[in-house]
PDB file of N, CA, C and O in Angstrom:
ATOM      1  N   UNK A   1      -6.246  34.201 -25.859  1.00  0.00           N
ATOM      2  CA  UNK A   1      -6.509  32.909 -25.264  1.00  0.00           C
ATOM      3  C   UNK A   1      -5.315  32.479 -24.432  1.00  0.00           C
ATOM      4  O   UNK A   1      -4.168  32.819 -24.721  1.00  0.00           O
ATOM      5  N   UNK A   2      -5.620  31.724 -23.397  1.00  0.00           N
ATOM      6  CA  UNK A   2      -4.586  31.270 -22.471  1.00  0.00           C
ATOM      7  C   UNK A   2      -4.867  29.820 -22.113  1.00  0.00           C
ATOM      8  O   UNK A   2      -6.014  29.458 -21.851  1.00  0.00           O
ATOM      9  N   UNK A   3      -3.828  28.982 -22.098  1.00  0.00           N
ATOM     10  CA  UNK A   3      -3.981  27.582 -21.725  1.00  0.00           C
ATOM     11  C   UNK A   3      -3.257  27.339 -20.404  1.00  0.00           C
ATOM     12  O   UNK A   3      -2.080  27.670 -20.261  1.00  0.00           O
ATOM     13  N   UNK A   4      -3.979  26.754 -19.435  1.00  0.00           N
ATOM     14  CA  UNK A   4      -3.408  26.451 -18.125  1.00  0.00           C
ATOM     15  C   UNK A   4      -3.903  25.084 -17.677  1.00  0.00           C
ATOM     16  O   UNK A   4      -4.913  24.586 -18.174  1.00  0.00           O
ATOM     17  N   UNK A   5      -3.189  24.487 -16.742  1.00  0.00           N
ATOM     18  CA  UNK A   5      -3.675  23.234 -16.161  1.00  0.00           C
ATOM     19  C   UNK A   5      -4.787  23.565 -15.168  1.00  0.00           C
ATOM     20  O   UNK A   5      -4.830  24.659 -14.604  1.00  0.00           O
ATOM     21  N   UNK A   6      -5.671  22.612 -14.969  1.00  0.00           N
ATOM     22  CA  UNK A   6      -6.754  22.828 -14.015  1.00  0.00           C
ATOM     23  C   UNK A   6      -6.187  23.071 -12.620  1.00  0.00           C
ATOM     24  O   UNK A   6      -6.746  23.853 -11.850  1.00  0.00           O
ATOM     25  N   UNK A   7      -5.088  22.412 -12.291  1.00  0.00           N
ATOM     26  CA  UNK A   7      -4.452  22.612 -10.987  1.00  0.00           C
ATOM     27  C   UNK A   7      -4.044  24.069 -10.790  1.00  0.00           C
ATOM     28  O   UNK A   7      -4.313  24.648  -9.738  1.00  0.00           O
ATOM     29  N   UNK A   8      -3.403  24.662 -11.782  1.00  0.00           N
ATOM     30  CA  UNK A   8      -2.983  26.063 -11.671  1.00  0.00           C
ATOM     31  C   UNK A   8      -4.177  27.002 -11.589  1.00  0.00           C
ATOM     32  O   UNK A   8      -4.154  27.993 -10.859  1.00  0.00           O
ATOM     33  N   UNK A   9      -5.209  26.684 -12.338  1.00  0.00           N
ATOM     34  CA  UNK A   9      -6.424  27.493 -12.328  1.00  0.00           C
ATOM     35  C   UNK A   9      -7.072  27.491 -10.950  1.00  0.00           C
ATOM     36  O   UNK A   9      -7.409  28.547 -10.415  1.00  0.00           O
ATOM     37  N   UNK A  10      -7.244  26.308 -10.379  1.00  0.00           N
ATOM     38  CA  UNK A  10      -7.866  26.193  -9.057  1.00  0.00           C
ATOM     39  C   UNK A  10      -6.974  26.828  -7.999  1.00  0.00           C
ATOM     40  O   UNK A  10      -7.465  27.520  -7.106  1.00  0.00           O
ATOM     41  N   UNK A  11      -5.674  26.599  -8.094  1.00  0.00           N
ATOM     42  CA  UNK A  11      -4.731  27.178  -7.136  1.00  0.00           C
ATOM     43  C   UNK A  11      -4.814  28.707  -7.148  1.00  0.00           C
ATOM     44  O   UNK A  11      -4.686  29.339  -6.100  1.00  0.00           O
ATOM     45  N   UNK A  12      -5.025  29.293  -8.304  1.00  0.00           N
ATOM     46  CA  UNK A  12      -5.085  30.752  -8.442  1.00  0.00           C
ATOM     47  C   UNK A  12      -6.382  31.329  -7.881  1.00  0.00           C
ATOM     48  O   UNK A  12      -6.358  32.355  -7.201  1.00  0.00           O
ATOM     49  N   UNK A  13      -7.518  30.676  -8.159  1.00  0.00           N
ATOM     50  CA  UNK A  13      -8.822  31.239  -7.807  1.00  0.00           C
ATOM     51  C   UNK A  13      -9.351  30.712  -6.477  1.00  0.00           C
ATOM     52  O   UNK A  13      -9.814  31.493  -5.646  1.00  0.00           O
ATOM     53  N   UNK A  14      -9.289  29.401  -6.267  1.00  0.00           N
ATOM     54  CA  UNK A  14      -9.883  28.782  -5.068  1.00  0.00           C
ATOM     55  C   UNK A  14      -9.014  27.634  -4.568  1.00  0.00           C
ATOM     56  O   UNK A  14      -9.396  26.473  -4.715  1.00  0.00           O
ATOM     57  N   UNK A  15      -7.862  27.924  -3.985  1.00  0.00           N
ATOM     58  CA  UNK A  15      -6.942  26.853  -3.582  1.00  0.00           C
ATOM     59  C   UNK A  15      -7.538  25.862  -2.580  1.00  0.00           C
ATOM     60  O   UNK A  15      -7.065  24.730  -2.477  1.00  0.00           O
ATOM     61  N   UNK A  16      -8.559  26.272  -1.851  1.00  0.00           N
ATOM     62  CA  UNK A  16      -9.170  25.369  -0.875  1.00  0.00           C
ATOM     63  C   UNK A  16      -9.912  24.214  -1.549  1.00  0.00           C
ATOM     64  O   UNK A  16     -10.264  23.248  -0.873  1.00  0.00           O
ATOM     65  N   UNK A  17     -10.156  24.284  -2.840  1.00  0.00           N
ATOM     66  CA  UNK A  17     -10.866  23.232  -3.577  1.00  0.00           C
ATOM     67  C   UNK A  17      -9.924  22.217  -4.220  1.00  0.00           C
ATOM     68  O   UNK A  17     -10.388  21.219  -4.770  1.00  0.00           O
ATOM     69  N   UNK A  18      -8.637  22.447  -4.163  1.00  0.00           N
ATOM     70  CA  UNK A  18      -7.675  21.598  -4.864  1.00  0.00           C
ATOM     71  C   UNK A  18      -7.753  20.141  -4.419  1.00  0.00           C
ATOM     72  O   UNK A  18      -7.547  19.238  -5.229  1.00  0.00           O
ATOM     73  N   UNK A  19      -8.045  19.903  -3.155  1.00  0.00           N
ATOM     74  CA  UNK A  19      -8.100  18.524  -2.642  1.00  0.00           C
ATOM     75  C   UNK A  19      -9.245  17.713  -3.247  1.00  0.00           C
ATOM     76  O   UNK A  19      -9.267  16.490  -3.102  1.00  0.00           O
ATOM     77  N   UNK A  20     -10.186  18.356  -3.912  1.00  0.00           N
ATOM     78  CA  UNK A  20     -11.327  17.664  -4.513  1.00  0.00           C
ATOM     79  C   UNK A  20     -10.974  16.982  -5.837  1.00  0.00           C
ATOM     80  O   UNK A  20     -11.746  16.163  -6.336  1.00  0.00           O
ATOM     81  N   UNK A  21      -9.829  17.312  -6.399  1.00  0.00           N
ATOM     82  CA  UNK A  21      -9.446  16.800  -7.712  1.00  0.00           C
ATOM     83  C   UNK A  21      -8.444  15.659  -7.613  1.00  0.00           C
ATOM     84  O   UNK A  21      -7.541  15.679  -6.777  1.00  0.00           O
ATOM     85  N   UNK A  22      -8.616  14.656  -8.484  1.00  0.00           N
ATOM     86  CA  UNK A  22      -7.636  13.578  -8.622  1.00  0.00           C
ATOM     87  C   UNK A  22      -6.460  14.106  -9.434  1.00  0.00           C
ATOM     88  O   UNK A  22      -6.564  15.142 -10.091  1.00  0.00           O
ATOM     89  N   UNK A  23      -5.347  13.391  -9.385  1.00  0.00           N
ATOM     90  CA  UNK A  23      -4.140  13.844 -10.083  1.00  0.00           C
ATOM     91  C   UNK A  23      -4.368  13.998 -11.587  1.00  0.00           C
ATOM     92  O   UNK A  23      -3.908  14.975 -12.178  1.00  0.00           O
ATOM     93  N   UNK A  24      -5.068  13.054 -12.213  1.00  0.00           N
ATOM     94  CA  UNK A  24      -5.292  13.163 -13.657  1.00  0.00           C
ATOM     95  C   UNK A  24      -6.218  14.331 -13.995  1.00  0.00           C
ATOM     96  O   UNK A  24      -6.100  14.923 -15.068  1.00  0.00           O
ATOM     97  N   UNK A  25      -7.126  14.663 -13.101  1.00  0.00           N
ATOM     98  CA  UNK A  25      -7.995  15.826 -13.307  1.00  0.00           C
ATOM     99  C   UNK A  25      -7.202  17.120 -13.163  1.00  0.00           C
ATOM    100  O   UNK A  25      -7.426  18.081 -13.900  1.00  0.00           O
ATOM    101  N   UNK A  26      -6.287  17.137 -12.224  1.00  0.00           N
ATOM    102  CA  UNK A  26      -5.462  18.332 -12.005  1.00  0.00           C
ATOM    103  C   UNK A  26      -4.609  18.672 -13.222  1.00  0.00           C
ATOM    104  O   UNK A  26      -4.360  19.844 -13.502  1.00  0.00           O
ATOM    105  N   UNK A  27      -4.166  17.652 -13.939  1.00  0.00           N
ATOM    106  CA  UNK A  27      -3.266  17.889 -15.072  1.00  0.00           C
ATOM    107  C   UNK A  27      -4.005  18.230 -16.361  1.00  0.00           C
ATOM    108  O   UNK A  27      -3.365  18.493 -17.379  1.00  0.00           O
ATOM    109  N   UNK A  28      -5.313  18.231 -16.342  1.00  0.00           N
ATOM    110  CA  UNK A  28      -6.119  18.540 -17.530  1.00  0.00           C
ATOM    111  C   UNK A  28      -5.873  19.979 -17.981  1.00  0.00           C
ATOM    112  O   UNK A  28      -5.900  20.903 -17.167  1.00  0.00           O
ATOM    113  N   UNK A  29      -5.636  20.164 -19.270  1.00  0.00           N
ATOM    114  CA  UNK A  29      -5.422  21.508 -19.822  1.00  0.00           C
ATOM    115  C   UNK A  29      -6.759  22.196 -20.063  1.00  0.00           C
ATOM    116  O   UNK A  29      -7.696  21.598 -20.593  1.00  0.00           O
ATOM    117  N   UNK A  30      -6.831  23.447 -19.670  1.00  0.00           N
ATOM    118  CA  UNK A  30      -8.027  24.264 -19.829  1.00  0.00           C
ATOM    119  C   UNK A  30      -7.648  25.485 -20.668  1.00  0.00           C
ATOM    120  O   UNK A  30      -6.642  26.141 -20.397  1.00  0.00           O
ATOM    121  N   UNK A  31      -8.452  25.784 -21.682  1.00  0.00           N
ATOM    122  CA  UNK A  31      -8.223  26.965 -22.516  1.00  0.00           C
ATOM    123  C   UNK A  31      -9.176  28.060 -22.053  1.00  0.00           C
ATOM    124  O   UNK A  31     -10.391  27.867 -22.009  1.00  0.00           O
ATOM    125  N   UNK A  32      -8.611  29.204 -21.713  1.00  0.00           N
ATOM    126  CA  UNK A  32      -9.390  30.344 -21.222  1.00  0.00           C
ATOM    127  C   UNK A  32      -9.434  31.423 -22.294  1.00  0.00           C
ATOM    128  O   UNK A  32      -8.394  31.867 -22.780  1.00  0.00           O
ATOM    129  N   UNK A  33     -10.617  31.834 -22.652  1.00  0.00           N
ATOM    130  CA  UNK A  33     -10.786  32.831 -23.710  1.00  0.00           C
ATOM    131  C   UNK A  33     -10.313  34.210 -23.255  1.00  0.00           C
ATOM    132  O   UNK A  33      -9.640  34.913 -24.009  1.00  0.00           O
ATOM    133  N   UNK A  34     -10.660  34.601 -22.028  1.00  0.00           N
ATOM    134  CA  UNK A  34     -10.362  35.957 -21.551  1.00  0.00           C
ATOM    135  C   UNK A  34      -9.298  36.001 -20.463  1.00  0.00           C
ATOM    136  O   UNK A  34      -9.147  37.023 -19.793  1.00  0.00           O
ATOM    137  N   UNK A  35      -8.570  34.930 -20.278  1.00  0.00           N
ATOM    138  CA  UNK A  35      -7.501  34.915 -19.293  1.00  0.00           C
ATOM    139  C   UNK A  35      -7.969  34.544 -17.898  1.00  0.00           C
ATOM    140  O   UNK A  35      -9.161  34.587 -17.592  1.00  0.00           O
ATOM    141  N   UNK A  36      -7.024  34.186 -17.072  1.00  0.00           N
ATOM    142  CA  UNK A  36      -7.309  33.699 -15.721  1.00  0.00           C
ATOM    143  C   UNK A  36      -7.793  34.814 -14.792  1.00  0.00           C
ATOM    144  O   UNK A  36      -8.513  34.544 -13.830  1.00  0.00           O
ATOM    145  N   UNK A  37      -7.413  36.043 -15.063  1.00  0.00           N
ATOM    146  CA  UNK A  37      -7.778  37.160 -14.197  1.00  0.00           C
ATOM    147  C   UNK A  37      -9.279  37.444 -14.201  1.00  0.00           C
ATOM    148  O   UNK A  37      -9.789  38.028 -13.245  1.00  0.00           O
ATOM    149  N   UNK A  38      -9.987  37.051 -15.238  1.00  0.00           N
ATOM    150  CA  UNK A  38     -11.420  37.332 -15.366  1.00  0.00           C
ATOM    151  C   UNK A  38     -12.295  36.286 -14.679  1.00  0.00           C
ATOM    152  O   UNK A  38     -13.509  36.467 -14.585  1.00  0.00           O
ATOM    153  N   UNK A  39     -11.697  35.196 -14.200  1.00  0.00           N
ATOM    154  CA  UNK A  39     -12.481  34.105 -13.617  1.00  0.00           C
ATOM    155  C   UNK A  39     -12.823  34.360 -12.158  1.00  0.00           C
ATOM    156  O   UNK A  39     -12.062  34.990 -11.424  1.00  0.00           O
ATOM    157  N   UNK A  40     -13.986  33.857 -11.753  1.00  0.00           N
ATOM    158  CA  UNK A  40     -14.370  33.910 -10.343  1.00  0.00           C
ATOM    159  C   UNK A  40     -14.614  32.481  -9.853  1.00  0.00           C
ATOM    160  O   UNK A  40     -14.471  31.530 -10.622  1.00  0.00           O
ATOM    161  N   UNK A  41     -14.979  32.328  -8.590  1.00  0.00           N
ATOM    162  CA  UNK A  41     -15.159  30.993  -8.019  1.00  0.00           C
ATOM    163  C   UNK A  41     -16.270  30.214  -8.714  1.00  0.00           C
ATOM    164  O   UNK A  41     -16.160  29.000  -8.883  1.00  0.00           O
ATOM    165  N   UNK A  42     -17.326  30.892  -9.113  1.00  0.00           N
ATOM    166  CA  UNK A  42     -18.427  30.211  -9.807  1.00  0.00           C
ATOM    167  C   UNK A  42     -17.954  29.625 -11.140  1.00  0.00           C
ATOM    168  O   UNK A  42     -18.325  28.506 -11.496  1.00  0.00           O
ATOM    169  N   UNK A  43     -17.141  30.377 -11.868  1.00  0.00           N
ATOM    170  CA  UNK A  43     -16.596  29.888 -13.137  1.00  0.00           C
ATOM    171  C   UNK A  43     -15.729  28.651 -12.914  1.00  0.00           C
ATOM    172  O   UNK A  43     -15.844  27.664 -13.640  1.00  0.00           O
ATOM    173  N   UNK A  44     -14.868  28.712 -11.912  1.00  0.00           N
ATOM    174  CA  UNK A  44     -13.975  27.593 -11.619  1.00  0.00           C
ATOM    175  C   UNK A  44     -14.780  26.371 -11.180  1.00  0.00           C
ATOM    176  O   UNK A  44     -14.444  25.248 -11.554  1.00  0.00           O
ATOM    177  N   UNK A  45     -15.827  26.572 -10.401  1.00  0.00           N
ATOM    178  CA  UNK A  45     -16.679  25.459  -9.976  1.00  0.00           C
ATOM    179  C   UNK A  45     -17.305  24.769 -11.186  1.00  0.00           C
ATOM    180  O   UNK A  45     -17.376  23.541 -11.223  1.00  0.00           O
ATOM    181  N   UNK A  46     -17.758  25.535 -12.171  1.00  0.00           N
ATOM    182  CA  UNK A  46     -18.337  24.958 -13.389  1.00  0.00           C
ATOM    183  C   UNK A  46     -17.302  24.163 -14.174  1.00  0.00           C
ATOM    184  O   UNK A  46     -17.598  23.078 -14.674  1.00  0.00           O
ATOM    185  N   UNK A  47     -16.100  24.696 -14.282  1.00  0.00           N
ATOM    186  CA  UNK A  47     -15.029  24.006 -15.001  1.00  0.00           C
ATOM    187  C   UNK A  47     -14.667  22.713 -14.277  1.00  0.00           C
ATOM    188  O   UNK A  47     -14.520  21.668 -14.910  1.00  0.00           O
ATOM    189  N   UNK A  48     -14.524  22.778 -12.962  1.00  0.00           N
ATOM    190  CA  UNK A  48     -14.203  21.581 -12.180  1.00  0.00           C
ATOM    191  C   UNK A  48     -15.289  20.525 -12.348  1.00  0.00           C
ATOM    192  O   UNK A  48     -14.988  19.346 -12.533  1.00  0.00           O
ATOM    193  N   UNK A  49     -16.536  20.941 -12.285  1.00  0.00           N
ATOM    194  CA  UNK A  49     -17.655  20.008 -12.436  1.00  0.00           C
ATOM    195  C   UNK A  49     -17.595  19.293 -13.784  1.00  0.00           C
ATOM    196  O   UNK A  49     -17.792  18.080 -13.856  1.00  0.00           O
ATOM    197  N   UNK A  50     -17.325  20.039 -14.845  1.00  0.00           N
ATOM    198  CA  UNK A  50     -17.257  19.450 -16.182  1.00  0.00           C
ATOM    199  C   UNK A  50     -16.117  18.439 -16.290  1.00  0.00           C
ATOM    200  O   UNK A  50     -16.290  17.369 -16.872  1.00  0.00           O
ATOM    201  N   UNK A  51     -14.964  18.771 -15.739  1.00  0.00           N
ATOM    202  CA  UNK A  51     -13.814  17.868 -15.800  1.00  0.00           C
ATOM    203  C   UNK A  51     -14.073  16.616 -14.967  1.00  0.00           C
ATOM    204  O   UNK A  51     -13.772  15.509 -15.415  1.00  0.00           O
ATOM    205  N   UNK A  52     -14.619  16.769 -13.779  1.00  0.00           N
ATOM    206  CA  UNK A  52     -14.915  15.617 -12.923  1.00  0.00           C
ATOM    207  C   UNK A  52     -15.924  14.700 -13.606  1.00  0.00           C
ATOM    208  O   UNK A  52     -15.760  13.480 -13.583  1.00  0.00           O
ATOM    209  N   UNK A  53     -16.960  15.266 -14.210  1.00  0.00           N
ATOM    210  CA  UNK A  53     -17.960  14.458 -14.918  1.00  0.00           C
ATOM    211  C   UNK A  53     -17.335  13.713 -16.089  1.00  0.00           C
ATOM    212  O   UNK A  53     -17.660  12.550 -16.331  1.00  0.00           O
ATOM    213  N   UNK A  54     -16.449  14.367 -16.809  1.00  0.00           N
ATOM    214  CA  UNK A  54     -15.799  13.731 -17.951  1.00  0.00           C
ATOM    215  C   UNK A  54     -14.973  12.527 -17.507  1.00  0.00           C
ATOM    216  O   UNK A  54     -15.023  11.475 -18.144  1.00  0.00           O
ATOM    217  N   UNK A  55     -14.222  12.668 -16.435  1.00  0.00           N
ATOM    218  CA  UNK A  55     -13.410  11.559 -15.948  1.00  0.00           C
ATOM    219  C   UNK A  55     -14.268  10.482 -15.287  1.00  0.00           C
ATOM    220  O   UNK A  55     -13.878   9.314 -15.274  1.00  0.00           O
ATOM    221  N   UNK A  56     -15.410  10.844 -14.747  1.00  0.00           N
ATOM    222  CA  UNK A  56     -16.303   9.867 -14.120  1.00  0.00           C
ATOM    223  C   UNK A  56     -16.899   8.922 -15.162  1.00  0.00           C
ATOM    224  O   UNK A  56     -17.216   7.777 -14.841  1.00  0.00           O
ATOM    225  N   UNK A  57     -17.055   9.380 -16.396  1.00  0.00           N
ATOM    226  CA  UNK A  57     -17.571   8.527 -17.468  1.00  0.00           C
ATOM    227  C   UNK A  57     -16.645   7.349 -17.729  1.00  0.00           C
ATOM    228  O   UNK A  57     -17.096   6.289 -18.163  1.00  0.00           O
ATOM    229  N   UNK A  58     -15.359   7.525 -17.469  1.00  0.00           N
ATOM    230  CA  UNK A  58     -14.368   6.486 -17.714  1.00  0.00           C
ATOM    231  C   UNK A  58     -14.274   5.483 -16.568  1.00  0.00           C
ATOM    232  O   UNK A  58     -13.604   4.460 -16.701  1.00  0.00           O
ATOM    233  N   UNK A  59     -14.930   5.759 -15.456  1.00  0.00           N
ATOM    234  CA  UNK A  59     -14.849   4.906 -14.278  1.00  0.00           C
ATOM    235  C   UNK A  59     -15.839   3.758 -14.387  1.00  0.00           C
ATOM    236  O   UNK A  59     -17.020   3.969 -14.667  1.00  0.00           O
ATOM    237  N   UNK A  60     -15.356   2.553 -14.168  1.00  0.00           N
ATOM    238  CA  UNK A  60     -16.214   1.373 -14.171  1.00  0.00           C
ATOM    239  C   UNK A  60     -16.512   0.972 -12.736  1.00  0.00           C
ATOM    240  O   UNK A  60     -15.610   0.886 -11.902  1.00  0.00           O
ATOM    241  N   UNK A  61     -17.775   0.729 -12.459  1.00  0.00           N
ATOM    242  CA  UNK A  61     -18.185   0.309 -11.127  1.00  0.00           C
ATOM    243  C   UNK A  61     -18.622  -1.146 -11.177  1.00  0.00           C
ATOM    244  O   UNK A  61     -19.217  -1.588 -12.160  1.00  0.00           O
ATOM    245  N   UNK A  62     -18.329  -1.884 -10.125  1.00  0.00           N
ATOM    246  CA  UNK A  62     -18.714  -3.303 -10.052  1.00  0.00           C
ATOM    247  C   UNK A  62     -19.847  -3.469  -9.085  1.00  0.00           C
ATOM    248  O   UNK A  62     -20.322  -4.585  -8.876  1.00  0.00           O
TER     249      UNK A  62
END
């Protein structure tokens, strides 16, 4: 198992997507079962989606 920040994960696999994340989302720790080398863009997109949705639950709209 390997633990990395979402920022490092995105930077490694799909750096062009980094601008889509807020600072607090970038600092989120992600635990990888098989290491970062086994991930592809689809995997990273799923992880990003889950983190963004989690932080969106905390957002209050007026």
